[in-house]
N, C-alpha and C positions, 0 to 999 in steps of 0.2 A: 155764779152757778145756782145758788140758792134762789135768787130772784127769778131765774128761768124756770126753775121747778115750780115755784109758787105761782108764776104766771100761767104755766101749762095747766096746773091744777084748777086755777080759777076759770080758765077758758073752757075747759071741758066739763065744768060742773063740780060741785063739792063732793058729791057721792063717788065719782070716778077717782078723785084725788085721795079720798079715804081708803078706797079699795087698793089703789096703788101703794099707798103708804103701808097698809096691812100686809100686802104681798111682799114688799121689800123687807119689812120686819121679820116676817116668817122665814124668808130666805136667809137672812142674817143669823137667826136663831138656829136654823138647821146646820149652818156652817160650824156652829160651836160643838155639835156632836162629831162632826168630821175632824176638827182639831183635836178633840179629846181622844178619839180613836187613833189619830196620827201620833199623839204623844205616847199612847201605850205601845204602839209599834216601834217607835224609836227607842223607848225604854227597853223593850225586849231585845231589839237588835244590839243595843249597847251592852246589855248583859251577856248576850252570846259572844260578842266580840271580846269582851273582858275575860270570859272563860277561855276562849281560844288563845288569847295572848298570854294568859297566865300559865299556859302549858298543861292544861287539864285534858290532854289528848287521850290519856289512858282511861279516863272515866267514861262510862257508857253515856250515851245521849238519852234524854227522856223521850219515850215514845208515847204518842197519844193512844190511849187504850180505850177511849170512848168511841164507839162506832154505832 
């Protein structure tokens, strides 16, 4: 696979290969933010589930007051 990628880069010129490499790197780095956001969502849902399972039904839920 690596040989095919390197061959493709050399066939289309070195500048195109560098552009493709930069674009792929940027896409991979943007994925890091998505994973971090997903981790936050999973943590919040786990806390919510833990609260519900512990029997805290009588406690009022937090409401978002920022509008």
